[in-house]
Structure formats: structure tokens, C-alpha cells
C-alpha positions, 0 to 999 in steps of 0.5 A: 688073212681072209678078204672081205668079199663084199669089199673086193667087189666094192673095190672092183666097182670103184676101180671101174668107175675110175677108168670110166672117169679118167685119171686124176692127180688129186687123192681123197686118201688121208695118210693118217686114217683109213676108210671104213672096210665093212670088217669090224676086225683089224686086218691088213690090206693088200699093201700090208697096212693096218685097217681099223676095227674092234673093241679094246677092253681095258681094266683099270684099278682106280676111277679117275676122280675127274676128266678135267685134265689140268686139275688132277694129279691122279695117274688114272685121270692122266690116262683117261684123259690123254685119249680126248685132249691134246696139248700144244707141245708133248714129250717124245720118248727122251722126254724132250718137248716137241710140237703136237697141236703147234705147227711150229714154236719160235723164240729168241730169248726164252721169254716171247714165244710165237706159236703157229697152230696146225690148221684143219685140226677139229674138236670133237664137236666139229669146230676147228681149233683156232687161236681163241680156243688155245688162249682160253685153254691155256689161261685156264691151265695157268689157273688150275694146274699146280705145275706151272710154277713161277714161269707163267706168273703174269704171263699173257697169251695174245692172238696175232691171227686165228692160227698164231698165238704169242706167249709173253713171260715176265721173265725168260725160262729155259724150262717153258716148253718142258712144263707145257709139255708135261703129261701131268695136269696136261695143258689140254686144248678145248673149245673156248665155249667149253672153257667159258661154261665151266663151273667151279666144279670144273668143265661140263663137257669133255671135248678135245682134239684127240684120236678118241672121243668120249661117248659115255662116263658111267661113274664107278663102272666104265668110260666108253670112247669111240674113234674120232673120224675127223681126227687130223694126225701128225705126219712124224713117226710115233715117238713117245707121246709125240708124232702120228697117232692113229685110232686103229680100234673102233672103240675103247672101254675103260672098265673100273675093276678095283679087285685084283683077282677079277682083273686077272681072271678077266684077262685070262679069259679074254673079257679084257684085253689090257689090265692095269696093276697086275700084282707083282707076285703074279709076274712068273704066272703071267710070263708063262701064259702063252696068251699073255704079254707082260709089260714092265715100264718105269713109272713113278717114285713111291713116297710117304707125304707128311702133313705139314699143315697141322698135327704131330708131323709138323714137327721136323724132329718127328719127320727126321726120326721117321726117316732115320728109322725106316728100312726103305729096301724092306718097304719096297720089297713088300710092295714089289717083291723082285728087285727087277720091279724097283730100285732104290734112289735118293733123287726126287726126279726119276733117275731115267731123266738124265738132265735132272737125276741127282745124288745130292742128299743121298747120305740121308737116304735109307739110313735104317737106324731104329736106335737113332730114331728112338733117340730123336723121338725122345729129343722131340718129346714124343709121348705116344700120340697117334700117328695116322697113315692114310693109304688105299687098297685101290693100288696094291703097292700103296697098301702094301707099303702102308702095311710095312711102314705101319709096322715099322713105326710101331717097332720104333715105338710110334702109336701108328694107325692105318687108315684105309680109304678108296682112292677118290676119298683119299684124294679128297682128304689129302687136300681138304681134311688135315685132321684125317691124316699125319702121313699118306702113301702115294707116288709121284709120276715121272716129270720132265723138270723139278718144278713139276714135282708134287713133293715140292708143290705149294698146294699138294697135300697142304703144300710144302710150307717153305718159302726157301723152296719156292725161291729155289724153284723160281731160280731154277725156272729162271736160270739163264742156262741149263747147267746153272739150273741143274746146280740150283736143283742139287742145292734144293734137293740136299736141302729137302733131305737135310733140313725139310723132309716134306716127304720120304722118297722111298724108291722108284718102281716099274709098273706091271701091266699085262695084255692079250697077245692079240693086242699089237702096238702097246707102248708106254711113256708115263702111262700106257698109250692106246692109240696106234694099237690094233687087235688081231682076231 
């Protein structure tokens, strides 16, 4: 690549000054970041190391409902906030919890945890992260996040010194760090003053320790980030969401582009560098384009969530009839028209999370027996009542799954209607307007332990509303060994399929994304990763 002449001259001057001043054993170089070169393009220096520059333009399909990280289960919120915020613990590519903002974590009994903080880590407002910020953030995470479960009930966080915090649980748990490391409703660390100034509607400033800082959020248009120059990376090799993070581009834009054809056209013309949610029927076309790379990565389980609060689906017999009558393979094929894009699996947990993959209850999965379903409807006394299915066009696969289920239910004799909303509106109705729906289509992104599953949450979509689920979750969380926890999880999953049916777990699927070949370093783990990414001009 061509060298910047000004840079070469500057380096010659600096070298001359060093010769005049004399050699020194001290170095001002930071291994995790490079000095500005004066060249906006990402290039390579004489040592073959990447330098920084350029703007990464990303077309997202749905707007994040919030950037208040602990409060939202939406994948758009997860991906938009992970550039800004970091947690004490994160997950590597094997979904193992490893330190991020923590320097070390020690425990002898899985009940008391001594957490040493990394020193010198700065928030985007220039303040150094210390124990008081961690304690305020973690206490708020416990209040706002639905994934914390029983592990952290009445847990206390105390400051030993300004770089050490103590977590004290009421009961020991082998799942503590896995939960703290979750990417969903992540435990992002924020300045104490940001937490204290939060209103009932959430935090007012989005200030974290991540490699990028938020410049502007223009609702329904874009999010604009820039490199945080004082970011302090870890030294370990990048591995999943863990290890060294570098902001190799100057800026990142998340453009809201809900129209699929516009995202594809923008990617093809170079208006966008990366595009979310490419339709699966476009796979061959994207693969044949010499300027575009495709990306398939395990992402989530598609599911039909029943209203357990009010309405017709509060009747277990109705839920059972629907489960018996649906054809899951046909449903998944409609949204993911190639068997490379999806898989059928009865497990509530992602099949790739080996510690928790379970086949319990598989005999109730994908029965595809319309005649038996009609008999169950008759037993339930069904008499043509409306059954409202809520979905969104903001995610093509959710819409397509909704269309097929709607048609299958009508064939079973159910008076099904399809209610279509934009994603933020649908999110609001999930938890606040139970008259608007009897079931809705969504997905459960990959989590590392069963207690994090939204399908069994006491609050998501009105909650699972079954005391025995809560008791089982607590037993999993407090089991003295992983083996005992796994056995209890098998029992709970069987119960969910056999006697409860809070959801129908339809199948797992890969996300399909595409990006320009000039983009290098894209990785993914529960969503795409945009640090350590460069643009070659």
C-alpha cells in the first residue's frame, strides 16, 4: 500500500529528535491502540500492523427500543449497546465466562466473590471506573434485568477498596458468573452519577467503557458512534466477546433500514458495508456476488409465545391442540427456505450450548397431527373465538412464520387473525396490552444457562405464571454440582412440554448477514461483533 508522504516525513523528524535526545527504556506506545496516522483509510504500517481509519456503515432492520442495556431483551438493543458498554464478565467463543472489566474473580464457595477491577479503565466522560460505579451499576442490573433470577435475590455488593468489590449471595450458585456474563440484558457498567440520575424511563446518558462512544441517536434514522480514544483494551487474544478489543474504524453508523430491498440495494452499491437480516432466498445471489461476503451464524430459537394472562390461550387444552396440530418443518421452511439455515430441535436451550442441550420432552415436539388437534379443540369447547397472532414485518422471518402459523390454525378450524405491528410497538404490547394478542411470534437468542431463558421468565410476555417453574429454576441455580443442575433442567424441560406449554419452540436458526469484501475482521457471538473490524480502501 502507498505510504502517506507526510507521515514518512513526520517519522523522519521524530527519529532525528530521538537520536538527539538519546535512547530511553520508556515507551508511550499503547499495545491496544495506534496513534493517528493522518490517513483516514485503514492501511498497514511497515510492521504489517493495521492502522485505523474509515467509517463502517451498517444497515439494521429494526430500531432498538432503548439503549438502556439491562432493561431490554431485544437483539437490536443488545447489538447497539455492546459497542458502548462492557461488563465485569463476558463470554468467550465457547460461552465460558471470563473477565472483562474485572481483573480477577475469586471464590471458594460460589457464595462470596472477590472481584478485583482493572485499573485505569475510563468511562467515555473521562472518569476512571472504580468500585462505586460498579456497585451502582450491578445493583441497578439486579433491579432491571429479568435474567438474574433467584441467584441474586438479596445479594449485596460492597466496596473493599476503590478497585475491589465483594459480591455476597444468600445461597451459593454454580451459575453466578455465567449469568453475569450474559449478553442479553447485559450488566453494563456505567458511571455512578448516570445511575443516580436515571428516571423511571431509564438512564438519560449512554456512557460506558467500550471501544466506541455514542455521538448521536436520531430516532428512526441512525445511531452514530466514534472511536473512544482513551479506551483501554485487554491484552488477551480476541475470543468471542472476550479478549482484546480495538476500534479500528473512526466511526460506525447504524442506519435504520427496515425495507429489505433497500438494505440489499445499499449493500450492493456500497452505500452500506454490512447488512442485517438478508432474506434467505437471496443467499445464492449474495454468494455469487464477487464484492460481497455472506455470513451464517447460529442465532436463536423461533417460538410462538402464548398469552398466559388473559384470553383464550390461557386454556392449556387450546395450547395443546395448537402444539399437536402445527407442522414445524413447514413453518421453518417458509421463513428459512433451505435446511442449511435452520434445524428442528425440541430443546429450549440452543443445541450449541453443550452443557444444557436436552432432548427431554421431544416426544411432544412437531407432532403434526391435525385430526388429533381438532379433537382436542372439541374437548376444550372451542366455539370459533378469535385467536389473535401478533407479528412484525420488521423481521422477515417473524412475519413469514406468522403467516404460515395463521394459515395452519385456520386449517385446524381456529378463527385466527394476524395482527401486524412495527417491532417497537409489538414490544410494548407484549408486556402491556394483553387484550391485543393471544400469541405472538418472536425468537429467544442464545443464552448460556436455562434461568436466562425468556420463555420461562416470570415477566416476559406476561410471565410463565407457574410456581413450579420458579421452584425448579431456583433448584437449578442453587444445585451444588453442574450434573445435578443438568438433571433438574431435563425435568423442567419435560414439564414445560408435557404439562405447561408456555411457548411452542419451533426450531433453531442461523442469522444471515452480508457485508462488503473490503470489510475485514467481522466475527459473531450472539450477534455481530464490530470491534477489531477494519475497512480496506
